[in-house]
mmCIF file as Biopython writes it, N, C-alpha, C and O atoms, coordinates in Angstrom:
data_model
#
loop_
_atom_site.group_PDB
_atom_site.id
_atom_site.type_symbol
_atom_site.label_atom_id
_atom_site.label_alt_id
_atom_site.label_comp_id
_atom_site.label_asym_id
_atom_site.label_entity_id
_atom_site.label_seq_id
_atom_site.pdbx_PDB_ins_code
_atom_site.Cartn_x
_atom_site.Cartn_y
_atom_site.Cartn_z
_atom_site.occupancy
_atom_site.B_iso_or_equiv
_atom_site.auth_seq_id
_atom_site.auth_asym_id
_atom_site.pdbx_PDB_model_num
ATOM 1   N N  . MET A ? 1  ? -7.863 -7.345  5.250  1.0 0.0 1  A 1 
ATOM 2   C CA . MET A ? 1  ? -6.616 -7.614  4.572  1.0 0.0 1  A 1 
ATOM 3   C C  . MET A ? 1  ? -5.467 -7.032  5.397  1.0 0.0 1  A 1 
ATOM 4   O O  . MET A ? 1  ? -5.520 -5.881  5.831  1.0 0.0 1  A 1 
ATOM 5   N N  . ARG A ? 2  ? -4.437 -7.840  5.606  1.0 0.0 2  A 1 
ATOM 6   C CA . ARG A ? 2  ? -3.252 -7.370  6.324  1.0 0.0 2  A 1 
ATOM 7   C C  . ARG A ? 2  ? -2.082 -7.317  5.348  1.0 0.0 2  A 1 
ATOM 8   O O  . ARG A ? 2  ? -1.832 -8.258  4.594  1.0 0.0 2  A 1 
ATOM 9   N N  . LEU A ? 3  ? -1.381 -6.204  5.383  1.0 0.0 3  A 1 
ATOM 10  C CA . LEU A ? 3  ? -0.280 -5.995  4.446  1.0 0.0 3  A 1 
ATOM 11  C C  . LEU A ? 3  ? 0.980  -5.592  5.195  1.0 0.0 3  A 1 
ATOM 12  O O  . LEU A ? 3  ? 0.914  -4.944  6.239  1.0 0.0 3  A 1 
ATOM 13  N N  . LEU A ? 4  ? 2.122  -5.979  4.654  1.0 0.0 4  A 1 
ATOM 14  C CA . LEU A ? 4  ? 3.404  -5.460  5.107  1.0 0.0 4  A 1 
ATOM 15  C C  . LEU A ? 4  ? 3.817  -4.410  4.088  1.0 0.0 4  A 1 
ATOM 16  O O  . LEU A ? 4  ? 4.002  -4.715  2.910  1.0 0.0 4  A 1 
ATOM 17  N N  . VAL A ? 5  ? 3.959  -3.171  4.548  1.0 0.0 5  A 1 
ATOM 18  C CA . VAL A ? 5  ? 4.306  -2.057  3.668  1.0 0.0 5  A 1 
ATOM 19  C C  . VAL A ? 5  ? 5.706  -1.592  4.035  1.0 0.0 5  A 1 
ATOM 20  O O  . VAL A ? 5  ? 5.952  -1.179  5.168  1.0 0.0 5  A 1 
ATOM 21  N N  . THR A ? 6  ? 6.623  -1.657  3.076  1.0 0.0 6  A 1 
ATOM 22  C CA . THR A ? 6  ? 7.995  -1.213  3.307  1.0 0.0 6  A 1 
ATOM 23  C C  . THR A ? 6  ? 8.195  0.124   2.612  1.0 0.0 6  A 1 
ATOM 24  O O  . THR A ? 6  ? 7.883  0.286   1.432  1.0 0.0 6  A 1 
ATOM 25  N N  . VAL A ? 7  ? 8.722  1.076   3.370  1.0 0.0 7  A 1 
ATOM 26  C CA . VAL A ? 7  ? 8.975  2.412   2.827  1.0 0.0 7  A 1 
ATOM 27  C C  . VAL A ? 7  ? 10.460 2.737   2.963  1.0 0.0 7  A 1 
ATOM 28  O O  . VAL A ? 7  ? 11.171 2.177   3.798  1.0 0.0 7  A 1 
ATOM 29  N N  . LYS A ? 8  ? 10.896 3.648   2.123  1.0 0.0 8  A 1 
ATOM 30  C CA . LYS A ? 8  ? 12.280 4.110   2.162  1.0 0.0 8  A 1 
ATOM 31  C C  . LYS A ? 8  ? 12.286 5.541   2.663  1.0 0.0 8  A 1 
ATOM 32  O O  . LYS A ? 8  ? 11.708 6.438   2.050  1.0 0.0 8  A 1 
ATOM 33  N N  . LEU A ? 9  ? 12.952 5.735   3.792  1.0 0.0 9  A 1 
ATOM 34  C CA . LEU A ? 9  ? 13.088 7.064   4.373  1.0 0.0 9  A 1 
ATOM 35  C C  . LEU A ? 9  ? 14.321 7.749   3.790  1.0 0.0 9  A 1 
ATOM 36  O O  . LEU A ? 9  ? 15.164 7.083   3.189  1.0 0.0 9  A 1 
ATOM 37  N N  . PRO A ? 10 ? 14.441 9.058   3.955  1.0 0.0 10 A 1 
ATOM 38  C CA . PRO A ? 10 ? 15.636 9.750   3.466  1.0 0.0 10 A 1 
ATOM 39  C C  . PRO A ? 10 ? 16.901 9.188   4.114  1.0 0.0 10 A 1 
ATOM 40  O O  . PRO A ? 10 ? 16.881 8.729   5.256  1.0 0.0 10 A 1 
ATOM 41  N N  . LYS A ? 11 ? 17.987 9.233   3.369  1.0 0.0 11 A 1 
ATOM 42  C CA . LYS A ? 11 ? 19.274 8.728   3.853  1.0 0.0 11 A 1 
ATOM 43  C C  . LYS A ? 11 ? 19.692 9.449   5.132  1.0 0.0 11 A 1 
ATOM 44  O O  . LYS A ? 11 ? 19.621 10.675  5.218  1.0 0.0 11 A 1 
ATOM 45  N N  . ASN A ? 12 ? 20.124 8.679   6.112  1.0 0.0 12 A 1 
ATOM 46  C CA . ASN A ? 12 ? 20.559 9.209   7.390  1.0 0.0 12 A 1 
ATOM 47  C C  . ASN A ? 12 ? 22.087 9.174   7.427  1.0 0.0 12 A 1 
ATOM 48  O O  . ASN A ? 12 ? 22.670 8.095   7.318  1.0 0.0 12 A 1 
ATOM 49  N N  . PRO A ? 13 ? 22.748 10.319  7.577  1.0 0.0 13 A 1 
ATOM 50  C CA . PRO A ? 13 ? 24.215 10.312  7.587  1.0 0.0 13 A 1 
ATOM 51  C C  . PRO A ? 13 ? 24.816 9.541   8.759  1.0 0.0 13 A 1 
ATOM 52  O O  . PRO A ? 13 ? 25.995 9.191   8.721  1.0 0.0 13 A 1 
ATOM 53  N N  . GLU A ? 14 ? 24.030 9.270   9.794  1.0 0.0 14 A 1 
ATOM 54  C CA . GLU A ? 14 ? 24.509 8.508   10.952 1.0 0.0 14 A 1 
ATOM 55  C C  . GLU A ? 14 ? 24.424 6.996   10.750 1.0 0.0 14 A 1 
ATOM 56  O O  . GLU A ? 14 ? 24.881 6.228   11.597 1.0 0.0 14 A 1 
ATOM 57  N N  . HIS A ? 15 ? 23.837 6.567   9.622  1.0 0.0 15 A 1 
ATOM 58  C CA . HIS A ? 15 ? 23.648 5.132   9.390  1.0 0.0 15 A 1 
ATOM 59  C C  . HIS A ? 15 ? 24.972 4.440   9.067  1.0 0.0 15 A 1 
ATOM 60  O O  . HIS A ? 15 ? 25.720 4.870   8.189  1.0 0.0 15 A 1 
ATOM 61  N N  . ASP A ? 16 ? 25.239 3.363   9.797  1.0 0.0 16 A 1 
ATOM 62  C CA . ASP A ? 16 ? 26.404 2.518   9.551  1.0 0.0 16 A 1 
ATOM 63  C C  . ASP A ? 16 ? 25.906 1.080   9.484  1.0 0.0 16 A 1 
ATOM 64  O O  . ASP A ? 16 ? 25.611 0.487   10.522 1.0 0.0 16 A 1 
ATOM 65  N N  . PRO A ? 17 ? 25.804 0.502   8.281  1.0 0.0 17 A 1 
ATOM 66  C CA . PRO A ? 17 ? 25.235 -0.847  8.160  1.0 0.0 17 A 1 
ATOM 67  C C  . PRO A ? 17 ? 26.035 -1.915  8.904  1.0 0.0 17 A 1 
ATOM 68  O O  . PRO A ? 17 ? 25.527 -3.011  9.140  1.0 0.0 17 A 1 
ATOM 69  N N  . ARG A ? 18 ? 27.266 -1.612  9.271  1.0 0.0 18 A 1 
ATOM 70  C CA . ARG A ? 18 ? 28.079 -2.571  10.025 1.0 0.0 18 A 1 
ATOM 71  C C  . ARG A ? 18 ? 27.914 -2.390  11.534 1.0 0.0 18 A 1 
ATOM 72  O O  . ARG A ? 18 ? 28.407 -3.198  12.321 1.0 0.0 18 A 1 
ATOM 73  N N  . ASN A ? 19 ? 27.219 -1.325  11.928 1.0 0.0 19 A 1 
ATOM 74  C CA . ASN A ? 19 ? 27.008 -1.041  13.352 1.0 0.0 19 A 1 
ATOM 75  C C  . ASN A ? 19 ? 25.570 -0.559  13.545 1.0 0.0 19 A 1 
ATOM 76  O O  . ASN A ? 19 ? 25.332 0.609   13.853 1.0 0.0 19 A 1 
ATOM 77  N N  . LYS A ? 20 ? 24.629 -1.464  13.361 1.0 0.0 20 A 1 
ATOM 78  C CA . LYS A ? 20 ? 23.214 -1.115  13.453 1.0 0.0 20 A 1 
ATOM 79  C C  . LYS A ? 20 ? 22.828 -0.798  14.889 1.0 0.0 20 A 1 
ATOM 80  O O  . LYS A ? 20 ? 23.336 -1.391  15.841 1.0 0.0 20 A 1 
ATOM 81  N N  . LYS A ? 21 ? 21.909 0.159   15.015 1.0 0.0 21 A 1 
ATOM 82  C CA . LYS A ? 21 ? 21.460 0.601   16.338 1.0 0.0 21 A 1 
ATOM 83  C C  . LYS A ? 21 ? 20.016 0.170   16.577 1.0 0.0 21 A 1 
ATOM 84  O O  . LYS A ? 21 ? 19.158 0.356   15.713 1.0 0.0 21 A 1 
ATOM 85  N N  . THR A ? 22 ? 19.751 -0.400  17.735 1.0 0.0 22 A 1 
ATOM 86  C CA . THR A ? 22 ? 18.409 -0.810  18.124 1.0 0.0 22 A 1 
ATOM 87  C C  . THR A ? 22 ? 17.781 0.301   18.950 1.0 0.0 22 A 1 
ATOM 88  O O  . THR A ? 22 ? 18.428 0.897   19.812 1.0 0.0 22 A 1 
ATOM 89  N N  . GLY A ? 23 ? 16.509 0.569   18.674 1.0 0.0 23 A 1 
ATOM 90  C CA . GLY A ? 23 ? 15.784 1.598   19.405 1.0 0.0 23 A 1 
ATOM 91  C C  . GLY A ? 23 ? 14.391 1.776   18.853 1.0 0.0 23 A 1 
ATOM 92  O O  . GLY A ? 23 ? 13.914 0.925   18.101 1.0 0.0 23 A 1 
ATOM 93  N N  . PRO A ? 24 ? 13.721 2.867   19.208 1.0 0.0 24 A 1 
ATOM 94  C CA . PRO A ? 24 ? 12.364 3.122   18.712 1.0 0.0 24 A 1 
ATOM 95  C C  . PRO A ? 24 ? 12.351 3.274   17.188 1.0 0.0 24 A 1 
ATOM 96  O O  . PRO A ? 24 ? 13.143 4.029   16.623 1.0 0.0 24 A 1 
ATOM 97  N N  . CYS A ? 25 ? 11.461 2.562   16.548 1.0 0.0 25 A 1 
ATOM 98  C CA . CYS A ? 25 ? 11.374 2.596   15.088 1.0 0.0 25 A 1 
ATOM 99  C C  . CYS A ? 25 ? 10.811 3.944   14.613 1.0 0.0 25 A 1 
ATOM 100 O O  . CYS A ? 25 ? 9.825  4.425   15.171 1.0 0.0 25 A 1 
ATOM 101 N N  . PRO A ? 26 ? 11.416 4.550   13.603 1.0 0.0 26 A 1 
ATOM 102 C CA . PRO A ? 26 ? 10.910 5.818   13.095 1.0 0.0 26 A 1 
ATOM 103 C C  . PRO A ? 26 ? 9.571  5.702   12.362 1.0 0.0 26 A 1 
ATOM 104 O O  . PRO A ? 26 ? 8.903  6.714   12.151 1.0 0.0 26 A 1 
ATOM 105 N N  . MET A ? 27 ? 9.170  4.497   11.972 1.0 0.0 27 A 1 
ATOM 106 C CA . MET A ? 27 ? 7.904  4.311   11.255 1.0 0.0 27 A 1 
ATOM 107 C C  . MET A ? 27 ? 6.815  3.677   12.104 1.0 0.0 27 A 1 
ATOM 108 O O  . MET A ? 27 ? 5.632  3.800   11.785 1.0 0.0 27 A 1 
ATOM 109 N N  . ASN A ? 28 ? 7.198  3.000   13.182 1.0 0.0 28 A 1 
ATOM 110 C CA . ASN A ? 28 ? 6.233  2.274   14.016 1.0 0.0 28 A 1 
ATOM 111 C C  . ASN A ? 28 ? 6.274  2.837   15.427 1.0 0.0 28 A 1 
ATOM 112 O O  . ASN A ? 28 ? 6.970  2.305   16.292 1.0 0.0 28 A 1 
ATOM 113 N N  . ASP A ? 29 ? 5.545  3.890   15.656 1.0 0.0 29 A 1 
ATOM 114 C CA . ASP A ? 29 ? 5.557  4.577   16.944 1.0 0.0 29 A 1 
ATOM 115 C C  . ASP A ? 29 ? 5.264  3.609   18.084 1.0 0.0 29 A 1 
ATOM 116 O O  . ASP A ? 29 ? 4.248  2.914   18.079 1.0 0.0 29 A 1 
ATOM 117 N N  . GLY A ? 30 ? 6.160  3.574   19.053 1.0 0.0 30 A 1 
ATOM 118 C CA . GLY A ? 30 ? 5.965  2.715   20.217 1.0 0.0 30 A 1 
ATOM 119 C C  . GLY A ? 30 ? 6.549  1.320   20.053 1.0 0.0 30 A 1 
ATOM 120 O O  . GLY A ? 30 ? 6.442  0.503   20.968 1.0 0.0 30 A 1 
ATOM 121 N N  . TYR A ? 31 ? 7.164  1.027   18.912 1.0 0.0 31 A 1 
ATOM 122 C CA . TYR A ? 31 ? 7.736  -0.288  18.662 1.0 0.0 31 A 1 
ATOM 123 C C  . TYR A ? 31 ? 9.238  -0.173  18.447 1.0 0.0 31 A 1 
ATOM 124 O O  . TYR A ? 31 ? 9.748  0.881   18.067 1.0 0.0 31 A 1 
ATOM 125 N N  . MET A ? 32 ? 9.934  -1.277  18.696 1.0 0.0 32 A 1 
ATOM 126 C CA . MET A ? 32 ? 11.382 -1.298  18.568 1.0 0.0 32 A 1 
ATOM 127 C C  . MET A ? 32 ? 11.796 -1.736  17.162 1.0 0.0 32 A 1 
ATOM 128 O O  . MET A ? 32 ? 11.045 -2.385  16.434 1.0 0.0 32 A 1 
ATOM 129 N N  . CYS A ? 33 ? 13.029 -1.346  16.816 1.0 0.0 33 A 1 
ATOM 130 C CA . CYS A ? 33 ? 13.581 -1.638  15.503 1.0 0.0 33 A 1 
ATOM 131 C C  . CYS A ? 33 ? 15.061 -1.961  15.687 1.0 0.0 33 A 1 
ATOM 132 O O  . CYS A ? 33 ? 15.712 -1.371  16.550 1.0 0.0 33 A 1 
ATOM 133 N N  . THR A ? 34 ? 15.606 -2.885  14.895 1.0 0.0 34 A 1 
ATOM 134 C CA . THR A ? 34 ? 17.013 -3.255  15.027 1.0 0.0 34 A 1 
ATOM 135 C C  . THR A ? 34 ? 17.932 -2.433  14.126 1.0 0.0 34 A 1 
ATOM 136 O O  . THR A ? 34 ? 19.139 -2.676  14.095 1.0 0.0 34 A 1 
ATOM 137 N N  . ASP A ? 35 ? 17.387 -1.475  13.401 1.0 0.0 35 A 1 
ATOM 138 C CA . ASP A ? 35 ? 18.213 -0.610  12.541 1.0 0.0 35 A 1 
ATOM 139 C C  . ASP A ? 35 ? 17.547 0.760   12.427 1.0 0.0 35 A 1 
ATOM 140 O O  . ASP A ? 35 ? 17.071 1.139   11.357 1.0 0.0 35 A 1 
ATOM 141 N N  . VAL A ? 36 ? 17.518 1.494   13.532 1.0 0.0 36 A 1 
ATOM 142 C CA . VAL A ? 36 ? 16.763 2.756   13.589 1.0 0.0 36 A 1 
ATOM 143 C C  . VAL A ? 36 ? 17.277 3.823   12.639 1.0 0.0 36 A 1 
ATOM 144 O O  . VAL A ? 36 ? 16.514 4.705   12.244 1.0 0.0 36 A 1 
ATOM 145 N N  . THR A ? 37 ? 18.549 3.771   12.261 1.0 0.0 37 A 1 
ATOM 146 C CA . THR A ? 37 ? 19.086 4.797   11.359 1.0 0.0 37 A 1 
ATOM 147 C C  . THR A ? 37 ? 19.017 4.375   9.894  1.0 0.0 37 A 1 
ATOM 148 O O  . THR A ? 37 ? 19.376 5.146   9.005  1.0 0.0 37 A 1 
ATOM 149 N N  . GLY A ? 38 ? 18.556 3.154   9.646  1.0 0.0 38 A 1 
ATOM 150 C CA . GLY A ? 38 ? 18.468 2.650   8.275  1.0 0.0 38 A 1 
ATOM 151 C C  . GLY A ? 38 ? 17.364 3.322   7.477  1.0 0.0 38 A 1 
ATOM 152 O O  . GLY A ? 38 ? 16.487 3.979   8.037  1.0 0.0 38 A 1 
ATOM 153 N N  . GLU A ? 39 ? 17.419 3.149   6.171  1.0 0.0 39 A 1 
ATOM 154 C CA . GLU A ? 39 ? 16.448 3.790   5.274  1.0 0.0 39 A 1 
ATOM 155 C C  . GLU A ? 39 ? 15.136 3.013   5.134  1.0 0.0 39 A 1 
ATOM 156 O O  . GLU A ? 39 ? 14.081 3.624   4.963  1.0 0.0 39 A 1 
ATOM 157 N N  . HIS A ? 40 ? 15.180 1.690   5.202  1.0 0.0 40 A 1 
ATOM 158 C CA . HIS A ? 40 ? 14.000 0.870   4.915  1.0 0.0 40 A 1 
ATOM 159 C C  . HIS A ? 40 ? 13.338 0.402   6.207  1.0 0.0 40 A 1 
ATOM 160 O O  . HIS A ? 40 ? 13.988 -0.142  7.099  1.0 0.0 40 A 1 
ATOM 161 N N  . HIS A ? 41 ? 12.023 0.629   6.282  1.0 0.0 41 A 1 
ATOM 162 C CA . HIS A ? 41 ? 11.253 0.215   7.456  1.0 0.0 41 A 1 
ATOM 163 C C  . HIS A ? 41 ? 9.921  -0.356  6.989  1.0 0.0 41 A 1 
ATOM 164 O O  . HIS A ? 41 ? 9.347  0.103   6.002  1.0 0.0 41 A 1 
ATOM 165 N N  . THR A ? 42 ? 9.437  -1.364  7.713  1.0 0.0 42 A 1 
ATOM 166 C CA . THR A ? 42 ? 8.217  -2.067  7.326  1.0 0.0 42 A 1 
ATOM 167 C C  . THR A ? 42 ? 7.138  -1.874  8.385  1.0 0.0 42 A 1 
ATOM 168 O O  . THR A ? 42 ? 7.402  -1.931  9.586  1.0 0.0 42 A 1 
ATOM 169 N N  . VAL A ? 43 ? 5.921  -1.644  7.911  1.0 0.0 43 A 1 
ATOM 170 C CA . VAL A ? 43 ? 4.763  -1.394  8.764  1.0 0.0 43 A 1 
ATOM 171 C C  . VAL A ? 43 ? 3.709  -2.454  8.480  1.0 0.0 43 A 1 
ATOM 172 O O  . VAL A ? 43 ? 3.460  -2.787  7.321  1.0 0.0 43 A 1 
ATOM 173 N N  . LEU A ? 44 ? 3.087  -2.986  9.533  1.0 0.0 44 A 1 
ATOM 174 C CA . LEU A ? 44 ? 1.929  -3.869  9.363  1.0 0.0 44 A 1 
ATOM 175 C C  . LEU A ? 44 ? 0.719  -2.974  9.180  1.0 0.0 44 A 1 
ATOM 176 O O  . LEU A ? 44 ? 0.382  -2.197  10.073 1.0 0.0 44 A 1 
ATOM 177 N N  . TRP A ? 45 ? 0.068  -3.072  8.044  1.0 0.0 45 A 1 
ATOM 178 C CA . TRP A ? 45 ? -1.052 -2.210  7.675  1.0 0.0 45 A 1 
ATOM 179 C C  . TRP A ? 45 ? -2.314 -3.060  7.640  1.0 0.0 45 A 1 
ATOM 180 O O  . TRP A ? 45 ? -2.434 -3.963  6.812  1.0 0.0 45 A 1 
ATOM 181 N N  . THR A ? 46 ? -3.252 -2.776  8.530  1.0 0.0 46 A 1 
ATOM 182 C CA . THR A ? 46 ? -4.468 -3.595  8.614  1.0 0.0 46 A 1 
ATOM 183 C C  . THR A ? 46 ? -5.725 -2.859  8.161  1.0 0.0 46 A 1 
ATOM 184 O O  . THR A ? 46 ? -6.752 -3.496  7.927  1.0 0.0 46 A 1 
ATOM 185 N N  . ASN A ? 47 ? -5.670 -1.549  8.034  1.0 0.0 47 A 1 
ATOM 186 C CA . ASN A ? 47 ? -6.856 -0.784  7.651  1.0 0.0 47 A 1 
ATOM 187 C C  . ASN A ? 47 ? -6.836 -0.464  6.169  1.0 0.0 47 A 1 
ATOM 188 O O  . ASN A ? 47 ? -6.799 0.701   5.772  1.0 0.0 47 A 1 
ATOM 189 N N  . SER A ? 48 ? -6.861 -1.490  5.370  1.0 0.0 48 A 1 
ATOM 190 C CA . SER A ? 48 ? -6.727 -1.275  3.934  1.0 0.0 48 A 1 
ATOM 191 C C  . SER A ? 48 ? -7.741 -2.106  3.163  1.0 0.0 48 A 1 
ATOM 192 O O  . SER A ? 48 ? -8.095 -3.215  3.561  1.0 0.0 48 A 1 
ATOM 193 N N  . ASN A ? 49 ? -8.190 -1.553  2.067  1.0 0.0 49 A 1 
ATOM 194 C CA . ASN A ? 49 ? -9.053 -2.304  1.148  1.0 0.0 49 A 1 
ATOM 195 C C  . ASN A ? 49 ? -8.229 -2.960  0.060  1.0 0.0 49 A 1 
ATOM 196 O O  . ASN A ? 49 ? -8.778 -3.622  -0.821 1.0 0.0 49 A 1 
ATOM 197 N N  . GLY A ? 50 ? -6.930 -2.787  0.110  1.0 0.0 50 A 1 
ATOM 198 C CA . GLY A ? 50 ? -6.077 -3.402  -0.890 1.0 0.0 50 A 1 
ATOM 199 C C  . GLY A ? 50 ? -4.724 -2.733  -0.972 1.0 0.0 50 A 1 
ATOM 200 O O  . GLY A ? 50 ? -4.446 -1.741  -0.299 1.0 0.0 50 A 1 
ATOM 201 N N  . ILE A ? 51 ? -3.901 -3.306  -1.812 1.0 0.0 51 A 1 
ATOM 202 C CA . ILE A ? 51 ? -2.532 -2.825  -1.979 1.0 0.0 51 A 1 
ATOM 203 C C  . ILE A ? 51 ? -2.504 -1.376  -2.443 1.0 0.0 51 A 1 
ATOM 204 O O  . ILE A ? 51 ? -1.702 -0.584  -1.948 1.0 0.0 51 A 1 
ATOM 205 N N  . PHE A ? 52 ? -3.359 -1.023  -3.375 1.0 0.0 52 A 1 
ATOM 206 C CA . PHE A ? 52 ? -3.311 0.330   -3.925 1.0 0.0 52 A 1 
ATOM 207 C C  . PHE A ? 52 ? -3.734 1.382   -2.900 1.0 0.0 52 A 1 
ATOM 208 O O  . PHE A ? 52 ? -3.200 2.491   -2.902 1.0 0.0 52 A 1 
ATOM 209 N N  . ASP A ? 53 ? -4.682 1.052   -2.029 1.0 0.0 53 A 1 
ATOM 210 C CA . ASP A ? 53 ? -5.068 1.978   -0.962 1.0 0.0 53 A 1 
ATOM 211 C C  . ASP A ? 53 ? -3.903 2.232   -0.011 1.0 0.0 53 A 1 
ATOM 212 O O  . ASP A ? 53 ? -3.658 3.372   0.384  1.0 0.0 53 A 1 
ATOM 213 N N  . ALA A ? 54 ? -3.190 1.182   0.355  1.0 0.0 54 A 1 
ATOM 214 C CA . ALA A ? 54 ? -2.046 1.323   1.252  1.0 0.0 54 A 1 
ATOM 215 C C  . ALA A ? 54 ? -0.952 2.153   0.586  1.0 0.0 54 A 1 
ATOM 216 O O  . ALA A ? 54 ? -0.354 3.024   1.219  1.0 0.0 54 A 1 
ATOM 217 N N  . GLU A ? 55 ? -0.696 1.885   -0.677 1.0 0.0 55 A 1 
ATOM 218 C CA . GLU A ? 55 ? 0.341  2.630   -1.393 1.0 0.0 55 A 1 
ATOM 219 C C  . GLU A ? 55 ? -0.005 4.115   -1.461 1.0 0.0 55 A 1 
ATOM 220 O O  . GLU A ? 55 ? 0.858  4.964   -1.234 1.0 0.0 55 A 1 
ATOM 221 N N  . GLU A ? 56 ? -1.240 4.429   -1.767 1.0 0.0 56 A 1 
ATOM 222 C CA . GLU A ? 56 ? -1.662 5.831   -1.850 1.0 0.0 56 A 1 
ATOM 223 C C  . GLU A ? 56 ? -1.588 6.512   -0.479 1.0 0.0 56 A 1 
ATOM 224 O O  . GLU A ? 56 ? -1.215 7.681   -0.385 1.0 0.0 56 A 1 
ATOM 225 N N  . TYR A ? 57 ? -1.942 5.786   0.571  1.0 0.0 57 A 1 
ATOM 226 C CA . TYR A ? 57 ? -1.899 6.357   1.919  1.0 0.0 57 A 1 
ATOM 227 C C  . TYR A ? 57 ? -0.469 6.765   2.278  1.0 0.0 57 A 1 
ATOM 228 O O  . TYR A ? 57 ? -0.234 7.895   2.705  1.0 0.0 57 A 1 
ATOM 229 N N  . PHE A ? 58 ? 0.477  5.853   2.107  1.0 0.0 58 A 1 
ATOM 230 C CA . PHE A ? 58 ? 1.852  6.143   2.504  1.0 0.0 58 A 1 
ATOM 231 C C  . PHE A ? 58 ? 2.506  7.165   1.575  1.0 0.0 58 A 1 
ATOM 232 O O  . PHE A ? 58 ? 3.320  7.973   2.023  1.0 0.0 58 A 1 
ATOM 233 N N  . LYS A ? 59 ? 2.165  7.137   0.307  1.0 0.0 59 A 1 
ATOM 234 C CA . LYS A ? 59 ? 2.661  8.173   -0.611 1.0 0.0 59 A 1 
ATOM 235 C C  . LYS A ? 59 ? 2.108  9.536   -0.206 1.0 0.0 59 A 1 
ATOM 236 O O  . LYS A ? 59 ? 2.798  10.549  -0.313 1.0 0.0 59 A 1 
ATOM 237 N N  . GLY A ? 60 ? 0.864  9.555   0.259  1.0 0.0 60 A 1 
ATOM 238 C CA . GLY A ? 60 ? 0.251  10.793  0.719  1.0 0.0 60 A 1 
ATOM 239 C C  . GLY A ? 60 ? 0.947  11.381  1.935  1.0 0.0 60 A 1 
ATOM 240 O O  . GLY A ? 60 ? 0.882  12.587  2.175  1.0 0.0 60 A 1 
ATOM 241 N N  . LEU A ? 61 ? 1.618  10.519  2.708  1.0 0.0 61 A 1 
ATOM 242 C CA . LEU A ? 61 ? 2.394  10.980  3.860  1.0 0.0 61 A 1 
ATOM 243 C C  . LEU A ? 61 ? 3.801  11.417  3.443  1.0 0.0 61 A 1 
ATOM 244 O O  . LEU A ? 61 ? 4.591  11.872  4.270  1.0 0.0 61 A 1 
ATOM 245 N N  . GLY A ? 62 ? 4.101  11.274  2.158  1.0 0.0 62 A 1 
ATOM 246 C CA . GLY A ? 62 ? 5.404  11.677  1.649  1.0 0.0 62 A 1 
ATOM 247 C C  . GLY A ? 62 ? 6.450  10.576  1.659  1.0 0.0 62 A 1 
ATOM 248 O O  . GLY A ? 62 ? 7.638  10.854  1.500  1.0 0.0 62 A 1 
ATOM 249 N N  . HIS A ? 63 ? 6.028  9.325   1.844  1.0 0.0 63 A 1 
ATOM 250 C CA . HIS A ? 63 ? 6.971  8.205   1.888  1.0 0.0 63 A 1 
ATOM 251 C C  . HIS A ? 63 ? 7.093  7.543   0.524  1.0 0.0 63 A 1 
ATOM 252 O O  . HIS A ? 63 ? 6.134  7.494   -0.246 1.0 0.0 63 A 1 
ATOM 253 N N  . HIS A ? 64 ? 8.275  7.039   0.238  1.0 0.0 64 A 1 
ATOM 254 C CA . HIS A ? 64 ? 8.519  6.263   -0.975 1.0 0.0 64 A 1 
ATOM 255 C C  . HIS A ? 64 ? 8.262  4.791   -0.652 1.0 0.0 64 A 1 
ATOM 256 O O  . HIS A ? 64 ? 9.012  4.191   0.119  1.0 0.0 64 A 1 
ATOM 257 N N  . VAL A ? 65 ? 7.227  4.211   -1.222 1.0 0.0 65 A 1 
ATOM 258 C CA . VAL A ? 65 ? 6.871  2.818   -0.966 1.0 0.0 65 A 1 
ATOM 259 C C  . VAL A ? 65 ? 7.738  1.928   -1.858 1.0 0.0 65 A 1 
ATOM 260 O O  . VAL A ? 65 ? 7.744  2.078   -3.080 1.0 0.0 65 A 1 
ATOM 261 N N  . THR A ? 66 ? 8.468  1.003   -1.237 1.0 0.0 66 A 1 
ATOM 262 C CA . THR A ? 66 ? 9.338  0.124   -2.011 1.0 0.0 66 A 1 
ATOM 263 C C  . THR A ? 66 ? 8.762  -1.272  -2.190 1.0 0.0 66 A 1 
ATOM 264 O O  . THR A ? 66 ? 9.135  -1.985  -3.122 1.0 0.0 66 A 1 
ATOM 265 N N  . ARG A ? 67 ? 7.850  -1.667  -1.298 1.0 0.0 67 A 1 
ATOM 266 C CA . ARG A ? 67 ? 7.326  -3.028  -1.378 1.0 0.0 67 A 1 
ATOM 267 C C  . ARG A ? 67 ? 6.055  -3.140  -0.548 1.0 0.0 67 A 1 
ATOM 268 O O  . ARG A ? 67 ? 5.930  -2.524  0.510  1.0 0.0 67 A 1 
ATOM 269 N N  . ILE A ? 68 ? 5.113  -3.939  -1.046 1.0 0.0 68 A 1 
ATOM 270 C CA . ILE A ? 68 ? 3.897  -4.262  -0.287 1.0 0.0 68 A 1 
ATOM 271 C C  . ILE A ? 68 ? 3.653  -5.756  -0.461 1.0 0.0 68 A 1 
ATOM 272 O O  . ILE A ? 68 ? 3.656  -6.278  -1.576 1.0 0.0 68 A 1 
ATOM 273 N N  . GLU A ? 69 ? 3.444  -6.426  0.660  1.0 0.0 69 A 1 
ATOM 274 C CA . GLU A ? 69 ? 3.168  -7.855  0.634  1.0 0.0 69 A 1 
ATOM 275 C C  . GLU A ? 69 ? 1.903  -8.158  1.411  1.0 0.0 69 A 1 
ATOM 276 O O  . GLU A ? 69 ? 1.715  -7.664  2.523  1.0 0.0 69 A 1 
ATOM 277 N N  . GLU A ? 70 ? 1.041  -8.965  0.830  1.0 0.0 70 A 1 
ATOM 278 C CA . GLU A ? 70 ? -0.173 -9.396  1.519  1.0 0.0 70 A 1 
ATOM 279 C C  . GLU A ? 70 ? 0.169  -10.599 2.392  1.0 0.0 70 A 1 
ATOM 280 O O  . GLU A ? 70 ? 0.850  -11.526 1.956  1.0 0.0 70 A 1 
ATOM 281 N N  . LEU A ? 71 ? -0.320 -10.566 3.647  1.0 0.0 71 A 1 
ATOM 282 C CA . LEU A ? 71 ? -0.097 -11.677 4.563  1.0 0.0 71 A 1 
ATOM 283 C C  . LEU A ? 71 ? -1.139 -12.761 4.336  1.0 0.0 71 A 1 
ATOM 284 O O  . LEU A ? 71 ? -2.317 -12.471 4.123  1.0 0.0 71 A 1 
ATOM 285 N N  . CYS A ? 72 ? -0.702 -13.993 4.383  1.0 0.0 72 A 1 
ATOM 286 C CA . CYS A ? 72 ? -1.627 -15.114 4.255  1.0 0.0 72 A 1 
ATOM 287 C C  . CYS A ? 72 ? -2.397 -15.262 5.562  1.0 0.0 72 A 1 
ATOM 288 O O  . CYS A ? 72 ? -1.837 -15.092 6.645  1.0 0.0 72 A 1 
ATOM 289 N N  . GLU A ? 73 ? -3.646 -15.572 5.456  1.0 0.0 73 A 1 
ATOM 290 C CA . GLU A ? 73 ? -4.492 -15.759 6.648  1.0 0.0 73 A 1 
ATOM 291 C C  . GLU A ? 73 ? -4.513 -17.217 7.034  1.0 0.0 73 A 1 
ATOM 292 O O  . GLU A ? 73 ? -5.167 -17.588 8.009  1.0 0.0 73 A 1 
#
């Protein structure tokens, strides 16, 4: 099962939604992001037995999960 897991990070005082910054994503190590200072970031999660496992995993890391979507195969 492949899932898109969106989490909300703590508010960044440097974030300007009218001037987004591209750079290394704070949630996806080694990958680029078009809004690095933004609060919401999405991760492709492939090691999951379901939505609830993914939610518990990210909550266990201290992240606030805002959305989980299953990808169609």
